[in-house]
C-alpha positions in Angstrom: -64.7 -20.3 -28.8 -61.6 -22.3 -29.5 -58.9 -21.9 -32.0 -57.1 -18.6 -32.8 -58.3 -15.3 -31.5 -58.2 -13.1 -34.0 -57.4 -9.3 -33.5 -58.6 -7.2 -37.1 -56.8 -4.0 -37.5 -53.7 -4.5 -35.7 -50.8 -6.0 -38.2 -48.7 -8.0 -35.6 -45.7 -8.4 -37.4 -44.8 -4.8 -37.5 -46.1 -4.4 -33.7 -43.8 -6.8 -32.7 -41.0 -5.8 -34.9 -41.5 -2.1 -32.9 -41.4 -3.6 -29.2 -37.8 -4.7 -28.6 -36.4 -7.6 -27.0 -35.2 -7.0 -23.8 -31.6 -8.0 -23.6 -32.4 -9.3 -20.1 -33.0 -13.2 -20.3 -34.8 -13.8 -17.4 -37.3 -10.8 -18.9 -39.9 -13.1 -19.6 -39.8 -14.6 -16.1 -40.1 -11.2 -14.7 -42.9 -10.4 -16.5 -44.8 -13.6 -15.4 -44.0 -13.4 -11.8 -45.1 -9.5 -12.3 -48.5 -10.9 -13.8 -49.0 -13.6 -11.0 -48.1 -10.8 -8.9 -50.7 -9.1 -9.0 -53.1 -11.4 -9.7 -52.1 -12.7 -6.0 -52.9 -9.4 -5.1 -56.9 -9.5 -6.3 -57.1 -12.6 -4.0 -59.1 -12.6 -0.7 -57.6 -16.0 -0.7 -55.0 -17.7 2.2 -52.0 -19.8 1.6 -50.8 -17.6 -1.5 -47.8 -19.0 -3.7 -45.8 -18.4 -6.5 -43.6 -20.8 -7.9 -41.1 -20.6 -10.2 -39.9 -24.1 -11.5 -37.3 -24.5 -14.0 -36.7 -28.2 -15.6 -33.6 -29.3 -17.8 -32.3 -32.7 -19.4 -29.7 -33.7 -18.3 -26.4 -34.5 -20.9 -24.1 -36.9 -19.6 -21.6 -35.2 -22.6 -21.8 -31.9 -20.6 -24.1 -29.1 -19.8 -27.8 -29.7 -19.1 -29.7 -28.5 -21.9 -33.0 -26.5 -21.2 -36.9 -27.8 -21.4 -38.9 -25.7 -19.8 -39.6 -23.0 -17.4 -43.1 -23.0 -15.5 -44.2 -19.9 -13.4 -47.4 -21.1 -11.5 -49.7 -18.8 -8.7 -53.7 -19.4 -7.3 -54.4 -15.5 -7.8 -57.3 -14.8 -9.5 -56.5 -16.3 -13.2 -57.4 -15.5 -16.5 -61.0 -14.2 -15.8 -62.6 -12.1 -18.6 -61.1 -8.7 -17.9 -57.7 -10.0 -17.5 -58.1 -12.5 -20.7 -59.5 -9.2 -22.5 -56.4 -7.5 -21.3 -53.8 -10.2 -22.5 -55.6 -10.7 -26.0 -55.6 -7.3 -26.6 -52.5 -5.5 -27.4 -51.4 -2.1 -25.9 -54.8 -2.4 -23.7 -54.2 -0.2 -20.4 -56.7 -0.5 -18.4 -55.1 -2.2 -15.6 -53.4 1.0 -15.0 -52.2 4.3 -17.0 -48.7 2.9 -16.1 -49.5 -0.9 -17.6 -48.1 -0.4 -21.6 -50.2 -4.3 -22.5 -47.0 -4.9 -24.1 -45.2 -7.3 -21.3 -46.5 -10.4 -22.9 -44.2 -9.1 -26.1 -41.2 -10.8 -24.5 -42.7 -13.8 -24.0 -42.9 -14.7 -27.9 -39.4 -12.9 -28.9 -37.9 -15.4 -26.8 -39.7 -18.6 -26.6 -41.4 -20.1 -30.0 -44.3 -21.4 -27.5 -45.7 -20.0 -24.6 -48.4 -22.2 -23.0 -50.7 -20.9 -20.1 -53.3 -23.0 -18.3 -55.6 -20.7 -15.9 -58.0 -21.8 -13.3 -60.4 -18.7 -12.7 -64.0 -18.0 -11.7 -67.1 -17.4 -14.0 -70.0 -16.4 -12.9 -68.9 -18.1 -8.8 -68.2 -21.3 -11.3 -64.4 -22.5 -12.3 -63.3 -22.1 -15.2 -60.4 -24.0 -17.2 -58.7 -22.1 -19.8 -55.8 -23.1 -21.8 -53.9 -21.3 -24.1 -50.9 -21.5 -26.7 -49.0 -17.7 -27.2 -46.4 -17.4 -30.7 -45.3 -15.4 -33.1 -45.3 -18.0 -35.8 -45.6 -17.5 -38.8 -48.8 -20.0 -38.3 -50.1 -17.4 -35.8 -49.2 -14.2 -37.8 -50.4 -15.5 -41.1 -54.1 -16.0 -38.8 -53.6 -12.3 -37.8 -53.3 -14.1 -34.3 -50.6 -14.4 -31.7 -53.3 -16.1 -29.3 -54.9 -19.6 -29.4 -57.6 -20.7 -27.5 -57.1 -25.0 -27.0 -60.0 -24.9 -24.3 -62.0 -23.2 -22.3 -64.0 -25.5 -20.4 -65.8 -25.9 -17.0 -63.7 -27.9 -14.0 -63.6 -28.9 -10.6 -60.4 -27.6 -10.2 -58.9 -24.9 -7.7 -58.5 -21.5 -9.0 -54.4 -21.7 -10.6 -52.2 -20.0 -13.4 -49.3 -21.9 -15.2 -47.0 -19.9 -17.8 -45.1 -22.5 -19.7 -42.5 -21.8 -21.4 -40.2 -23.6 -24.0 -38.6 -24.1 -27.6 -36.0 -20.5 -27.1 -36.1 -18.8 -30.8 -32.1 -18.4 -30.2 -29.6 -21.0 -29.2 -27.7 -18.6 -27.1 -30.9 -18.4 -24.8 -31.3 -21.8 -24.6 -27.8 -22.1 -23.5 -28.6 -19.5 -20.9 -31.5 -21.6 -19.6 -29.9 -24.6 -20.1 -27.1 -23.5 -17.5 -29.4 -21.2 -15.0 -29.2 -22.6 -11.6 -31.5 -22.2 -8.8 -29.2 -19.7 -6.8 -28.5 -17.1 -9.6 -32.0 -17.2 -10.6 -32.7 -16.3 -6.9 -30.5 -13.6 -6.4 -31.6 -11.8 -9.5 -35.3 -12.2 -8.5 -34.5 -10.9 -5.4 -32.6 -8.1 -6.8 -35.0 -7.3 -9.7 -37.8 -6.9 -7.1 -36.0 -5.7 -3.9 -38.5 -2.7 -3.3 -41.5 -4.6 -3.8 -40.5 -7.5 -1.4 -38.7 -4.5 0.6 -42.8 -2.9 0.3 -44.5 -6.5 1.2 -42.1 -8.0 3.3 -44.9 -8.9 5.8 -47.3 -9.9 3.4 -44.8 -12.3 0.8 -46.6 -15.4 -0.4 -44.8 -18.3 -0.7 -42.6 -17.8 -3.0 -41.0 -21.4 -4.1 -37.9 -22.3 -7.2 -37.6 -25.3 -8.2 -34.8 -27.3 -10.2 -36.1 -30.7 -12.1 -33.6 -32.8 -13.9 -34.7 -35.4 -16.2 -38.6 -34.7 -14.5 -37.3 -35.4 -11.0 -36.8 -32.2 -8.5 -33.2 -31.7 -7.6 -33.2 -28.6 -5.4 -35.4 -26.1 -3.9 -35.4 -23.0 -2.5 -37.1 -20.4 -1.3 -37.7 -16.5 -0.9 -38.5 -15.3 2.7 -38.2 -12.5 4.8 -34.6 -13.6 5.8 -33.6 -12.8 1.8 -35.1 -9.2 1.7 -32.6 -6.7 2.9 -33.1 -3.9 5.4 -34.1 -1.0 4.1 -31.2 1.6 5.4 -32.3 4.9 4.3 -35.2 6.4 2.3 -35.5 9.9 1.4 -37.3 11.8 -1.2 -36.3 14.7 -3.9 -37.0 16.8 -6.1 -35.2 17.6 -9.5 -35.7 20.0 -12.1 -36.5 19.5 -15.9 -34.7 20.5 -18.2 -34.8 21.9 -22.0 -32.4 22.0 -24.7 -31.9 25.7 -25.8 -29.6 26.7 -28.4 -27.8 23.3 -28.3 -27.1 24.1 -24.2 -29.3 22.3 -21.3 -31.3 24.7 -19.6 -32.7 24.4 -16.3 -36.0 25.3 -15.6 -38.4 26.2 -13.2 -40.5 22.5 -12.7 -39.7 19.7 -11.0 -40.1 16.5 -10.5 -40.5 13.9 -7.2 -38.4 11.3 -6.8 -37.7 8.8 -4.1 -34.1 7.2 -2.6 -34.0 3.6 -1.3 -30.5 2.3 -0.2 -29.8 -1.0 1.5 -26.8 -2.2 3.4 -25.8 -5.2 3.2 -22.9 -8.0 3.9 -20.4 -7.9 1.6 -20.8 -12.0 1.5 -24.1 -11.5 -0.1 -23.5 -8.8 -2.6 -21.0 -9.1 -5.0 -21.0 -5.1 -6.0 -22.5 -2.1 -5.3 -25.4 -0.7 -7.4 -27.7 1.7 -8.4 -31.2 1.4 -9.8 -33.9 2.5 -11.7 -37.3 1.6 -10.5 -40.3 1.4 -12.5 -43.5 -0.1 -11.2 -41.5 -1.6 -8.4 -39.6 -4.0 -10.9 -35.6 -2.8 -11.9 -35.4 -1.3 -15.2 -32.4 -1.8 -18.2 -31.3 2.1 -18.0 -27.3 2.5 -17.1 -27.4 5.0 -14.5 -23.2 5.9 -12.8 -22.9 4.8 -8.9 -22.0 7.4 -6.4 -19.6 5.0 -5.4 -17.0 3.0 -7.2 -18.7 -0.9 -7.7 -16.1 -3.0 -6.1 -15.5 -1.5 -2.7 -16.7 -2.5 0.7 -17.1 0.0 3.4 -16.7 -1.8 6.9 -18.0 -5.1 5.5 -20.7 -4.3 3.8 -22.1 -2.4 0.1 -24.7 -1.1 -1.1 -28.0 -1.1 -3.2 -29.7 2.1 -4.0 -32.9 2.0 -6.0 -34.3 5.8 -7.3 -38.3 5.5 -8.3 -40.9 8.2 -9.0 -43.9 9.2 -10.9 -41.5 9.8 -13.8 -40.2 6.6 -14.3 -43.3 4.8 -14.1 -45.1 7.0 -16.7 -41.9 6.9 -18.9 -41.4 2.8 -19.2 -40.9 2.0 -22.8 -43.0 -0.6 -24.9 -40.3 -3.1 -24.3 -40.9 -3.8 -20.8 -37.9 -3.3 -18.5 -36.8 -0.2 -20.1 -37.1 3.3 -19.5 -37.0 6.2 -21.7 -34.5 8.4 -19.9 -31.7 10.5 -21.4 -28.5 11.8 -20.2 -27.5 15.7 -21.2 -25.8 14.6 -24.2 -28.2 12.4 -25.7 -30.8 14.6 -25.1 -29.5 17.5 -27.0 -28.5 15.2 -30.1 -32.0 13.6 -30.0 -33.5 17.3 -29.6 -31.1 19.0 -32.3 -31.8 15.9 -35.1 -35.7 15.9 -34.4 -36.0 12.6 -32.6 -37.6 14.3 -29.8 -39.5 16.9 -29.2 -38.3 20.0 -27.8 -40.1 19.7 -24.5 -39.0 19.5 -20.8 -36.9 16.3 -19.4 -35.5 14.8 -16.4 -32.3 13.8 -17.3 -29.9 11.1 -16.2 -27.4 13.3 -15.3 -29.9 15.5 -13.1 -30.3 12.1 -10.9 -26.6 11.1 -11.0 -26.2 14.4 -9.2 -29.0 14.0 -6.7 -27.9 10.4 -6.0 -24.3 11.6 -5.1 -25.6 14.6 -2.7 -27.8 11.9 -0.9 -25.3 9.5 -0.5 -22.4 11.6 0.6 -24.9 13.7 3.1 -25.9 10.3 4.7 -22.7 8.4 4.6 -20.0 10.3 5.0 -17.6 7.6 5.1 -17.7 7.5 1.0 -17.4 11.4 0.8 -14.1 10.4 3.1 -12.8 8.1 1.3 -13.2 9.7 -2.0 -11.7 12.7 -0.8 -8.6 10.5 0.4 -8.2 8.9 -3.2 -8.5 11.8 -4.6 -5.5 13.4 -2.7 -3.6 10.0 -3.6 -5.0 11.0 -7.0 -3.0 14.5 -7.0 0.1 12.9 -5.8 0.7 10.4 -8.7 -0.2 13.0 -10.9 2.3 15.1 -9.6 4.5 12.7 -9.1 4.2 11.0 -12.8 3.2 14.5 -14.7 -0.1 12.6 -15.6 -2.2 14.3 -17.9 -5.7 15.8 -16.5 -7.8 14.5 -18.5 -6.2 10.7 -18.8 -6.5 11.2 -15.0 -10.3 12.4 -15.3 -11.2 9.6 -17.9 -10.3 6.9 -15.4 -11.1 9.2 -12.2 -14.8 7.1 -11.8 -13.4 4.0 -11.9 -11.1 3.9 -9.2 -11.8 1.6 -6.6 -11.7 3.7 -2.8 -9.2 0.8 -1.8 -7.1 0.7 -5.0 -3.5 1.2 -4.2 -1.0 3.2 -6.3 -0.3 0.4 -9.0 -3.8 -0.5 -9.2 -4.6 3.3 -10.4 -1.0 3.6 -12.6 -2.0 0.1 -14.1 -5.4 1.6 -15.3 -4.0 5.2 -16.2 -1.4 3.5 -18.4 -3.8 1.3 -20.1 -6.1 4.4 -20.9 -3.1 6.2 -22.2 -1.5 3.0 -24.4 -5.3 3.4 -25.9 -4.8 7.0 -26.8 -1.1 6.6 -27.7 -2.2 4.1 -30.1 -4.7 6.5 -31.8 -2.2 8.9 -32.1 0.7 6.8 -33.5 -2.8 5.5 -36.1 -3.2 8.6 -37.0 0.3 9.5 -37.7 0.6 6.3 -40.0 -2.3 7.1 -41.7 -1.0 10.7 -42.9 1.6 9.4 -44.1 0.5 6.9 -46.1 -1.9 9.6 -47.6 1.6 11.2 -48.4 3.1 8.2 -50.2 -0.4 8.5 -52.6 0.1 12.1 -53.4 0.2 12.9 -56.8 2.4 15.6 -57.5 1.0 16.8 -60.7 -2.5 16.7 -59.2 -4.2 19.9 -59.2 -4.8 19.9 -55.1 -1.6 18.5 -54.6 -0.2 21.7 -52.7 -3.4 21.8 -50.6 -3.6 18.1 -50.2 0.1 18.2 -48.9 -0.4 21.2 -46.3 -3.4 19.3 -44.6 -1.3 16.4 -44.1 1.9 18.5 -43.2 -0.9 20.4 -40.6 -2.1 16.6 -39.3 1.6 15.7 -38.7 2.8 18.6 -36.2 -0.4 18.1 -34.5 -0.1 14.5 -33.7 3.9 14.0 -33.5 3.8 16.5 -30.4 1.0 15.0 -28.3 2.9 11.9 -29.0 5.9 13.5 -27.8 4.9 14.8 -25.0 3.6 11.4 -23.5 6.7 10.4 -23.5 8.8 13.0 -22.1 6.4 13.1 -19.5 7.5 9.9 -18.4 11.0 10.9 -18.7 10.7 14.3 -16.8 8.3 12.2 -13.7 11.0 9.3 -13.5 13.6 12.4 -12.5 11.4 14.2 -10.5 11.1 11.1 -8.8 15.0 10.5 -8.4 15.1 14.2 -7.4 13.2 13.5 -4.6 14.9 10.6 -3.7 18.4 12.7 -3.6 16.7 15.3 -1.5 15.9 12.4 1.0 18.6 10.7 0.9 20.3 13.7 1.7 18.1 14.5 4.9 18.1 11.1 5.8 22.3 11.7 6.0 21.8 14.8 8.0 19.8 13.1 10.8 22.3 10.2 10.8 25.3 12.5 11.5 23.8 14.5 14.2 22.9 11.3 15.4 27.0 10.6 15.7 26.0 7.7 13.1 28.4 6.1 10.3 27.6 7.8 7.1 27.8 5.6 3.5 29.0 7.4 0.0 27.7 3.9 -1.4 23.9 5.4 -1.2 25.0 8.3 -2.9 26.8 7.0 -5.5 24.3 4.1 -6.3 21.8 6.5 -7.2 23.8 8.2 -9.4 25.5 5.6 -11.0 24.9 2.2 -9.9 28.7 0.7 -8.6 30.4 -1.7 -11.2 28.3 -0.4 -13.8 29.1 0.5 -17.7 25.3 1.2 -18.0 25.8 5.5 -18.4 22.6 5.7 -20.6 20.4 4.2 -17.6 22.4 6.1 -14.9 21.4 9.3 -13.3 24.4 11.0 -14.2 22.0 13.6 -16.4 22.6 15.4 -12.0 25.7 16.2 -12.5 25.4 17.2 -16.4 23.3 16.3 -19.0 25.1 14.8 -21.6 27.4 12.6 -19.6 24.5 9.8 -19.9 25.9 9.6 -23.4 29.5 8.9 -23.0 30.9 5.6 -22.5 32.5 4.7 -19.1 32.2 2.6 -15.9 31.6 3.0 -11.7 33.7 2.1 -9.2 36.0 0.1 -12.0 39.8 -0.8 -11.0 41.9 1.5 -13.3 44.0 -1.7 -15.1 40.5 -3.2 -16.3 39.3 0.3 -17.7 38.1 -0.2 -21.2 36.9 2.5 -24.0 35.4 1.1 -27.1 36.4 -2.5 -26.0 39.9 -2.0 -25.4 41.9 -1.4 -22.4 42.8 2.2 -22.0 46.2 1.8 -19.6 49.4 -0.2 -20.8 49.5 -4.0 -20.5 53.2 -3.8 -20.9 55.6 -1.5 -19.0 59.4 -0.6 -19.1 61.1 -0.5 -15.9 60.4 2.9 -15.6 57.3 2.9 -16.0 56.7 0.1 -13.7 58.6 2.3 -11.0 56.4 5.2 -11.4 53.3 2.5 -11.1 54.5 1.0 -8.2 55.9 4.5 -6.4 55.4 4.7 -2.5 55.2 1.3 -2.2 51.3 1.4 -4.1 49.9 0.0 -7.2 48.2 2.6 -9.2 46.6 0.1 -11.4 44.9 -1.5 -8.2 43.0 1.9 -7.4 39.2 2.6 -8.0 38.0 5.3 -9.5 34.2 5.8 -8.4 33.1 7.1 -11.9 35.3 7.5 -15.3 34.2 8.7 -18.6 35.2 9.2 -22.1 33.4 12.0 -23.6 35.5 11.7 -27.1 39.2 10.8 -27.9 41.5 12.5 -25.5 39.6 13.5 -23.0 39.0 12.0 -19.6 35.9 13.0 -16.8 37.3 11.5 -13.1 34.0 12.2 -10.8 34.6 11.1 -6.8 32.3 11.1 -4.2 33.1 11.3 -0.6 30.7 10.4 2.6 28.8 13.4 3.8 30.6 13.7 7.1 33.8 13.2 5.1 36.3 16.8 5.1 36.4 17.1 1.0 39.8 19.4 1.5 41.3 16.1 2.7 41.0 14.6 -0.6 42.1 17.9 -3.4 44.7 15.6 -5.3 43.1 12.6 -5.3 41.9 13.6 -9.2 45.1 15.1 -10.2 46.4 11.7 -9.0 44.0 9.9 -11.7 44.9 12.1 -14.2 48.8 11.7 -14.0 48.3 8.0 -14.4 46.1 8.1 -17.0 48.1 10.6 -19.0 51.3 8.8 -18.9 50.4 5.2 -18.9 47.4 4.8 -21.0 47.9 3.4 -24.4 49.3 5.4 -27.3 46.2 5.8 -29.2 43.8 6.8 -26.7 46.6 10.5 -26.5 43.9 11.2 -23.1 45.7 14.7 -22.1 42.4 16.3 -21.6 40.4 16.0 -17.8 37.2 17.5 -16.0 37.2 16.3 -12.5 34.5 16.4 -10.0 34.8 15.9 -6.0 31.6 15.6 -4.7 30.8 16.0 -0.7 28.7 17.9 1.5 31.5 18.6 4.2 33.0 21.5 2.3 34.6 25.1 3.7 35.1 27.6 1.3 38.3 29.2 3.7 39.5 25.3 4.4 39.5 24.6 0.7 41.2 27.9 -0.2 44.0 27.0 2.9 45.1 24.3 0.8 45.0 25.3 -2.4 44.9 29.2 -2.7 44.2 28.8 -6.9 40.5 27.8 -6.4 37.8 30.1 -7.0 34.0 30.5 -5.7 31.7 30.3 -8.8 29.2 33.4 -8.8 25.7 31.4 -9.4 26.2 28.2 -7.6 27.5 27.0 -4.2 30.9 25.5 -6.0 34.7 26.2 -5.8 36.3 25.9 -9.3 40.1 25.4 -10.8 41.3 26.0 -14.4 43.8 24.7 -16.1 45.8 22.7 -13.2 48.9 21.2 -14.9 48.9 17.5 -15.5 52.7 16.5 -15.7 54.1 14.6 -18.6 56.5 11.5 -18.3 58.3 9.2 -21.2 57.7 11.5 -23.5 54.3 12.0 -22.4 53.0 15.6 -23.3 51.4 17.5 -20.0 47.7 17.5 -19.6 45.5 19.9 -17.9 43.0 19.1 -15.6 39.7 21.4 -15.3 38.7 20.8 -11.6 34.9 21.5 -9.6 34.4 20.8 -5.6 30.8 20.7 -5.2 28.1 19.7 -2.5 25.8 17.2 -3.1 23.1 19.9 -2.1 24.1 21.6 -4.8 23.8 19.3 -7.4 20.5 18.7 -6.4 19.5 22.7 -6.4 21.2 22.3 -10.4 19.6 19.3 -11.2 16.3 20.1 -9.7 16.2 23.7 -11.7 17.1 21.6 -14.9 14.6 19.5 -14.8 11.9 22.0 -13.5 12.2 23.4 -16.9 10.7 20.7 -18.5 8.0 20.5 -16.4 6.9 24.1 -16.4 6.7 23.3 -20.5 4.7 20.2 -19.8 2.2 21.3 -17.4 2.3 25.3 -18.0 2.7 25.5 -14.0 5.1 24.8 -11.1 4.6 21.3 -9.3 
């Protein structure tokens, strides 16, 4: 009987709203393809086929526009049983696992779905033409099917499903720009397990593209497109319940099947893990046991998990499965959305897949352990927060280099810092709005103060961690240089003091703030000064320190013994405040420091006596730094030096700096110290910060 197929007792508009539209825009194609496959399975004919034809209309101004999609097969067609299932929503006579709601996806995506089916009735061929829609005309007639005709025919058995008039513009744009290669790739991916199982009994599957009704391209899906099964393994997972808001593993178990396919990386853009329900990939995110983008010896992998539990829990929205993570399960049970029963969790399936993969493919675990070791080294080097590293661990490629890893970590960190700063800003705004006359003023102010004291230390800790981590790297480099210099010295090679000089304070620089003078003393990075500078060019507060106009006596003093004192270059000069000067001299590790004990005294005398009157520099502190230092040798050169009780260095206090030209005498305090001692002292200071930040020694 032609006309609307009216159903009583069902309010279709409510039903359609309860069956959600799939997020996958190819879901209607998959649904029609599955129906075609099942129809062929019931046929005894030879030369079985499924055609998927994409029709587009050319547009000279841009992308093609969508016309229609046709899925055609030569299966048994819409005989009485199949038509009865089609017209009856939620009828599962096709099998207990079929919910009878798949064709609703046709209605969600397309304004018009036309079905032409040639089938046998009492051994005679008939042709049925239907139109499916959820438009108001159909719903007002309490129907979603309209029978156009059902008549005898001389045609052979076949069925065509024609999709047209997309309900959403974005869906139309998708189909209009869809190409056959992408469609084939997604079709093969979606049905990999089914195709693999039916490898030796495949129907002829053809995909064709028509533009302006002219065939432009044709692709087939055959055995060569189906990846070889690399591993298959059955496994069991315990059910779980929620008890006192916690997940509790139960004795009962469910069986699943794990399959893996090994595919050349050129053919597979990423590794993937899919859940399978009724031989189709379902739209449920599950974490991969390996990084998505990695390849292993030129291969990537597809993993599939299937089982009766997934088939039985396929939702009304075909292609989706009712499966919960432990977190989702606790929430759903706690809020009464789920019954307090036994469930299989996503977490349990992920853990099982991880175990299988690590056992089956040892190379994954080897690379994983190596990457974990790299992460630990970076965490130690940069004092990275444990939680921050854990956040990005799963997204790190096993082939990622240090820059990739640190970029992800700092991106994650920046979001957290922004969140902290936003909370601080919000709290400050709330404080500004407080009314001192209100009854809750004191309590509100106390709450705001507590929030600030909680957030600001977290903010400061992030910055301090970076600062201390950089220092730790400098210390590691310092130690490496000393070790290498020692090796070179044993081999009789020349030693260059510039390497150590530049590590501590870059030569020819005046940027003390960004130097590593903290290695010698924490305060020194805050003082003005210069590195490897001629005395004649020495400046303080933007002015030259030494006189530019000298008396004859001062000139003679400047040039005594045929040398120009102003032409001397000091390694480091610092001015902590007016009247004070710090002089640092570096010696190569193979140089005997005792031979240079008077060098700093000479510089102090020049500055004391020839500096401009307004500076009045008379107090000096000197460091003579090297590695070849022998206590007895120093004592023999100058018996006034003393040995420090706590660290391996020598010192002398209040060394007179004589005054000339009416200048007052000055004083010089000296340290003669090894690079290795400076390294030890700096390490101890930095370790205090590290212990505060991490609560443990690194």
